[in-house]
C-alpha positions, 0 to 999 in steps of 0.5 A: 883249250882254245884253238884257232882257225883261219876263217878267211883270207883276202888280198889287194894289189895296185892297178899299175903294172910295171913290166920288164920291158919298161924296166929296160928303159929305166936301168941296164937290164933286159927281160931275158936277164930278169927272167933268168935270174929271178923269174919275174915278169911283172910287178904292181906299183902303188901310186904316191897317193896309196899309202901302206895302210890303204893297201892293208885296209883293202886286203883286210876288208876283203878277208872280213867280208869273206869271213862274214865278220863285221869290222866292229867285232875285231878285237886285235889287228896285227900288221906286218910291214917294214915300209910304213913311213909314219911311226904314229898312228901306226899302220894297224891303227890307221887300218882300224880307223879306215874300216870303222873298228871300235876298240881293237888292240893295234900293233905293227910288227917289223920282221921284213919278209918273214913278217906275216908268219910272225904276225900270224903266230902272234895273233894265234898265241893271243887268241889261244891265251884268251886275250882276243877272240877275232883278229885281223892279220895283214902283211902289207908293203910298198917296196917301190918307195924304198927301192933304188931305181938305179940298182938293177940288182934290186929294183927289178925284184920289188912290188907292192901289195897286201894280203890278210887273214882273219883269225878266230877262236875255235872253242869246239876244238874241231880242227878245221882251218887250224893254225899249227905251232910256229917255228921261228928264229934268226941269224943276227950276225948276218942281218946285214945281208938284207937291209932297208937303211938310210935317209931316205931308206933304201932296200939293198941286199947281198944276193948271193949270201941270201941265196946260199942261206935260203937254199941250204939252211931253210929246207931242213927248218921247213921240214921241222915246221911240218914235224911240229904240226904232225904233218909230213911234206908229202901230205901238204896240199900247198907250199907258200914260201916268201915270194923272194925269187923264183930261183930260191922258191923252186930249190927250197920247195924241191928239197922240202920234198912236198911232192904232192903240193901246189907250190905258190909262184906268185912272184912271177906276176907280183914280184917280191912284196916282202911281208905281203907275199905269203898272204897274197899268194895264199889268197890267190890260191884259195880264190882260184880254187887250187886248194880246198877247205881243210887242206894242209898248207905250209906257210914259210917266211924268210929274209930280212934280219935273216929271220924265218918263221913258219907254220902249217895251217888248214886252208879256210 
């Protein structure tokens, strides 16, 4: 039976740093207010000439270079995003063209903040089924272009960026950087709690509803993800949750019981980058050497649509 593995990861962020002090000049807020409520200090903001597919392509190129795989060898590209403006060509196709890929299947997937873990599962299933051999999975969002910069409750959250993973077949079944079974779902009746709606589209959310759902409903689901992978929370080397808000990340991680794990807190310097947040945070942990090859890592996305998806992977 064909297995799968993550061969490498990569990430990209725009150069522009937006600080809390700058936001104080834009809306009725303060550095102390932002830090106390969401834990964010800075975020990266893309320029008008940096579209989502460009962010995605930079991250994908870095991951492919790390994996030692040429773009022409990729036969599947899955991009998770909810902020691409154009419908066609889709973001995955534009990424493929930027990197000189030859004839990959290209698809975009919109599950907002849970997009990357849904996309990773989709690529994992395709490779296991024999429909692809080498896939690039990207989470990329430009949240700054859907932000309401007059709403202090949401504009302080958002950032831009992209993260990528190269998924390959493991015919030997040797384990290594494997991808565990996904556990995914949603709460359709409460999907209105996180929205990107209107013309032009704008991001809005019911913060307290999202906080209560995330901190009470999600920890037992995250434990079930570990069970499906045959791993206990105590065995995890790292926990990479959607980087929504530090005040959500910390209690969810604590209730999970991953007492020996590094808990990713990239939200502090990057803000909420939606689908980009998990691969961005994971790539930084790998780059800094905070986790080692083969370590078990929980990836768990949640948010828009009140959707969730998680899997335990082995660090590349």
